[in-house]
C-alpha positions in Angstrom: 97.8 82.1 143.7 97.9 80.8 147.2 97.6 77.1 147.9 94.2 77.7 149.6 93.0 79.7 146.6 94.2 77.1 144.2 92.5 74.4 146.2 89.2 76.4 146.2 89.4 76.9 142.4 90.0 73.2 141.8 87.1 72.3 144.2 84.8 74.8 142.4 85.7 73.4 138.9 85.1 69.8 140.2 88.7 68.7 139.5 88.9 67.3 143.1 86.2 66.7 145.6 85.4 65.0 148.9 82.4 62.8 149.2 80.5 64.7 152.0 77.1 63.2 150.9 78.5 59.6 150.9 79.7 59.9 154.5 76.5 61.6 155.7 75.7 58.9 158.2 79.0 59.7 160.0 78.1 63.4 160.2 74.6 62.6 161.4 76.1 60.3 164.1 78.5 63.0 165.3 75.8 65.6 165.4 73.4 63.3 167.3 76.2 62.6 169.8 77.0 66.2 170.3 73.4 67.2 170.6 72.7 64.5 173.2 75.7 65.6 175.2 74.4 69.2 175.1 70.9 68.2 176.1 72.2 66.0 179.0 74.4 68.9 180.2 71.4 71.2 180.0 69.2 68.8 182.0 71.8 67.9 184.6 73.5 71.2 185.2 71.0 73.7 183.9 71.8 77.3 182.9 73.5 79.7 185.2 71.0 82.5 184.8 72.3 86.0 185.5 70.9 88.5 187.9 68.7 90.0 185.1 66.7 86.8 185.0 66.8 85.7 188.6 66.6 89.1 190.3 69.0 90.2 193.0 71.1 93.1 194.2 73.9 95.1 192.7 76.4 96.8 195.0 78.7 99.6 193.8 81.4 100.9 196.0 82.8 104.4 196.0 86.1 105.1 194.2 88.6 103.1 196.2 91.5 101.6 194.4 92.6 99.5 197.4 89.7 97.0 197.1 90.7 94.1 194.8 88.4 91.9 192.9 89.3 88.8 194.8 88.8 90.6 198.1 85.4 91.9 197.1 84.3 88.5 195.8 85.3 86.7 199.0 83.6 89.3 201.2 80.4 89.3 199.1 80.1 85.5 199.1 80.7 85.2 202.8 78.2 87.9 203.6 75.4 86.6 201.3 76.0 82.9 201.1 75.6 83.1 197.3 78.0 83.3 194.4 79.0 86.8 193.5 80.0 88.4 190.1 82.6 91.1 190.7 83.8 93.7 188.2 86.5 96.3 188.7 85.3 99.5 187.0 87.6 102.1 185.3 87.3 104.7 188.0 88.5 102.3 190.7 85.1 101.4 192.1 83.9 97.8 192.3 80.6 96.4 191.1 79.2 93.3 192.8 76.2 91.3 191.6 74.5 88.8 193.8 71.4 86.9 192.5 68.4 85.8 194.5 68.3 88.5 197.2 65.4 90.6 198.6 65.5 94.0 200.2 66.2 92.8 203.8 69.0 90.5 202.7 70.4 93.4 200.6 70.6 95.7 203.6 72.4 93.0 205.6 75.0 92.3 202.9 75.6 96.0 202.4 76.4 96.5 206.1 78.8 93.5 206.0 80.5 94.7 203.0 81.0 98.1 204.6 82.7 96.5 207.6 84.9 94.3 205.4 86.0 97.2 203.2 86.3 99.6 206.2 84.1 102.2 204.6 80.8 103.9 205.6 77.8 101.9 204.5 76.4 105.0 202.8 79.3 105.0 200.4 78.1 101.7 198.9 75.2 102.0 196.5 72.7 99.1 196.5 70.2 98.5 193.7 67.6 95.7 193.6 66.9 94.1 190.3 63.6 92.3 189.9 63.3 89.1 187.8 60.3 90.5 185.8 62.6 92.5 183.5 64.6 89.4 182.7 61.4 87.5 182.1 60.3 90.1 179.6 63.6 89.8 177.8 63.3 86.1 177.6 59.7 86.2 176.4 60.6 88.7 173.7 63.6 86.6 172.7 61.4 83.5 172.3 58.9 85.4 170.3 61.6 86.8 168.1 63.1 83.4 167.6 59.7 81.9 166.7 58.9 84.7 164.2 62.4 84.3 162.7 62.0 80.6 162.2 58.6 81.0 160.6 59.9 83.7 158.2 63.0 81.6 157.3 60.8 78.5 156.4 58.5 80.6 154.3 61.3 82.4 152.5 63.3 79.3 151.8 60.2 77.4 150.7 59.4 80.2 148.2 63.0 80.9 147.0 64.1 77.3 146.9 61.7 74.5 148.0 60.2 73.1 151.2 62.8 70.4 151.6 65.5 73.0 151.8 63.4 75.0 154.2 63.1 71.9 156.5 66.8 71.2 156.3 67.7 74.8 157.2 65.3 74.7 160.1 66.9 71.5 161.4 70.3 73.0 161.1 69.3 76.2 163.0 67.8 74.1 165.8 70.9 72.0 165.9 73.1 75.1 166.3 71.0 76.6 169.0 70.8 73.4 171.0 74.6 72.9 170.9 75.3 76.5 171.9 72.9 76.4 174.8 74.2 73.0 175.9 77.7 74.2 176.0 76.7 77.2 178.1 75.2 74.7 180.6 78.4 72.5 180.6 80.8 75.5 180.9 78.7 77.3 183.5 79.0 80.8 182.0 76.4 83.2 183.2 73.4 83.8 180.9 72.7 87.5 180.5 70.8 89.6 178.0 74.1 89.7 176.0 73.9 85.9 175.7 70.4 86.2 174.2 71.7 88.8 171.7 74.5 86.4 170.8 72.1 83.5 170.3 69.9 85.5 168.0 72.9 86.9 166.1 74.4 83.4 165.2 71.1 82.5 163.5 71.9 84.9 160.7 75.5 83.6 160.2 74.3 80.0 160.2 71.6 80.7 157.7 74.0 82.6 155.4 76.3 79.6 155.0 73.4 77.3 154.4 71.8 79.6 151.7 75.1 79.9 149.9 75.2 76.1 149.4 71.5 75.9 148.6 71.8 78.6 145.9 74.6 76.7 144.2 72.6 73.5 144.5 69.5 75.1 143.0 71.6 76.5 140.0 73.2 73.2 139.3 70.0 71.1 139.4 68.1 72.9 136.8 66.8 70.4 134.2 68.1 67.7 136.4 65.9 64.9 135.0 66.8 65.7 131.4 70.3 64.2 131.8 71.5 60.7 132.8 75.1 61.5 133.9 74.6 62.6 137.5 72.4 61.8 140.5 71.0 64.5 142.7 73.4 63.5 145.6 76.4 63.8 143.3 75.4 67.3 142.3 74.7 68.2 145.9 78.2 67.0 146.8 79.6 69.2 144.0 77.7 72.2 145.5 79.3 71.6 148.9 82.8 71.3 147.5 82.3 74.3 145.3 81.5 76.6 148.2 83.7 74.9 150.8 86.7 77.2 150.8 84.3 80.2 150.8 82.5 78.9 153.8 85.8 78.2 155.6 87.2 81.7 154.8 84.1 83.6 156.0 83.8 81.5 159.2 87.5 82.0 160.1 87.3 85.7 159.5 84.2 86.0 161.7 85.7 83.7 164.4 89.0 85.6 164.8 87.6 88.8 166.5 85.1 86.7 168.5 88.0 84.5 169.7 89.9 87.6 170.7 86.9 88.7 172.9 86.5 85.3 174.4 90.1 84.1 175.1 92.0 87.3 175.4 89.4 89.8 176.7 87.5 87.3 178.9 90.2 84.9 179.7 93.6 86.6 179.7 92.6 90.1 180.6 89.8 89.0 183.0 87.0 91.0 181.5 84.4 88.4 182.5 81.5 90.4 181.2 82.7 89.7 177.6 82.1 85.9 178.1 78.4 86.0 178.0 78.1 87.2 174.4 81.5 86.0 173.0 81.0 82.3 173.9 77.6 82.2 172.2 79.0 83.8 169.1 82.1 81.6 169.0 80.2 78.3 169.5 77.3 79.4 167.3 79.5 80.5 164.4 81.5 77.2 164.4 78.3 75.1 164.7 76.7 77.1 161.9 79.5 76.4 159.5 79.5 72.7 160.4 75.7 72.3 160.1 75.6 74.0 156.6 78.1 71.5 155.2 77.5 68.3 157.2 73.8 68.6 158.1 71.7 70.8 155.9 72.8 69.8 152.4 73.1 66.0 153.1 69.6 66.2 154.6 68.3 67.9 151.5 69.9 65.1 149.4 68.2 62.5 151.5 64.8 64.1 151.1 65.2 64.7 147.4 66.3 61.1 146.8 62.9 60.0 148.0 61.1 61.7 145.2 59.9 59.3 142.4 61.5 61.3 139.7 64.8 61.5 141.4 64.7 57.8 142.3 64.0 57.0 138.6 66.9 59.3 137.6 69.3 57.5 140.0 68.3 54.2 138.5 68.9 55.5 134.9 72.3 56.9 135.9 73.5 53.7 137.6 72.1 51.6 134.8 73.9 53.7 132.2 77.2 53.4 134.1 76.8 49.6 134.6 76.5 49.2 130.8 79.2 51.6 129.9 82.5 50.1 128.4 85.0 49.1 131.0 87.6 51.6 129.7 85.2 54.5 129.7 86.0 57.0 132.5 83.4 58.0 135.2 81.6 61.3 134.6 82.7 64.5 136.3 80.9 65.8 139.4 81.5 69.2 137.8 78.2 69.1 135.9 77.2 72.3 134.3 74.3 71.1 132.1 76.3 70.7 129.0 77.2 67.4 127.3 80.9 66.7 127.3 83.0 64.4 125.2 84.0 61.3 127.3 87.5 61.7 125.8 87.9 65.0 127.7 87.2 63.5 131.1 89.3 61.5 133.5 89.0 60.7 137.2 90.8 62.3 140.1 91.6 60.3 143.2 90.7 62.0 146.5 91.3 60.1 149.7 90.4 56.4 149.7 87.8 56.8 146.9 88.0 57.7 143.2 86.1 60.9 142.6 85.4 62.2 139.1 86.4 65.6 138.2 89.8 66.2 136.6 89.7 67.3 132.9 92.4 66.9 130.4 92.7 67.5 126.7 93.4 64.5 124.6 93.3 61.9 127.5 97.0 62.1 128.3 98.3 62.7 124.8 101.2 65.2 125.1 100.0 67.3 122.2 96.4 67.4 123.5 95.2 67.1 119.9 92.3 64.9 118.9 92.8 62.2 116.3 
C-alpha cells in the first residue's frame, strides 16, 4: 500500500488525527483575511468585463498569415484608444475585440486597421455587440445562483439539519467571493465562460462538504447516549476520515484545469482559456479548503450551542476529570460501541496528544489478556 493510502487508512480508523476543530479560530482568521483582500480588490480594481457585457466591436481580418498578434493589438489600441483582445485563428485570420464602441467609432477603427494592415477595408469584417445580451446572461446567472442556493439549503436541511445547511451556504459564499476577488486582482477578462466556471465550482465545493457531513451524521447517531466523546471530537474524526479522499478528488480535478490555465493560457498563449480555467482553478481549491476548514468547524460551533450537546460536553469532561491518572484518553475513532479501556492508547500527532491508536494487550508482546 502506498504511503498516502496507508495514511488515509490510519486517519479513517482514528489511529492518527489532526485537531482541525481545535484550531478553527486560525482557519476562520485566514478565511476572513483572504475574503477581505478579495472584497478590497473587487472594490478598488473592479472586474474587467468582457465585450459581451460592455458591448463593443469585433473585427475579423481575412486570411493573412503576415499579421502577428502583437502587431494587430498595437494597431487596434492606437486606432481605438481602448484595450484590445486579439486572437490568432487557425486559418491565419486575426480576431480583434474592442469594448465600449459604437457604430461610428467602429467604422473609423476599421479604416485605420485596413491602413495599418495594408489591406482593403472590405476585407475586414466588423460586428457590433450590444451589452444587452451580456446583461441577460448576467441576470440569468444570478437567478440560477439564487435558485441553486435555495435548493441547497432546503436539501441539506432535510437530508441533514439546518445547521449544516447554514454552514454549507457560508462555505459556498466564501468560495464565490474569493474567486471573484481574485479575478479582480488578476485582471482577467470576465466572459460568459467565467460565469459558467463560477456556477460549475459550486457543485465541486458542495460535493466535498456533503462527504464530510455524511460521515459526521453517521457517527453522531445516538450521540447523547454515550459519555466518551464530545460533538467537536466526532466532527474532527469525520474531517480526518475523509481528508485523503478530499485531497485526492481535488488534485485529480485540478490537474486538467491547471493544464488549461498555465500551459494553454500561459505557455501556449491561448488567452481565451483563461476566463473559464481561472475560475475553475481558484474555485476548486477554495471549495476543498472551505469544506475542511470552514463548513465542518462552523457546524461544530453551532451544535455546541445546543443545550443537549452542552450537557454532553460537561459529562464527558467531568468523566475524564475523575478518571484514574493511568487510564488512557478515549479514541476519536468512535463507532458507537463500548470498548475496553485496556485496548486503547493514545497517538501523538504534532504538538498535541490525540487519541486513536489501538493495541491488543496494552503493549504486552503476546497481546493476550490476563
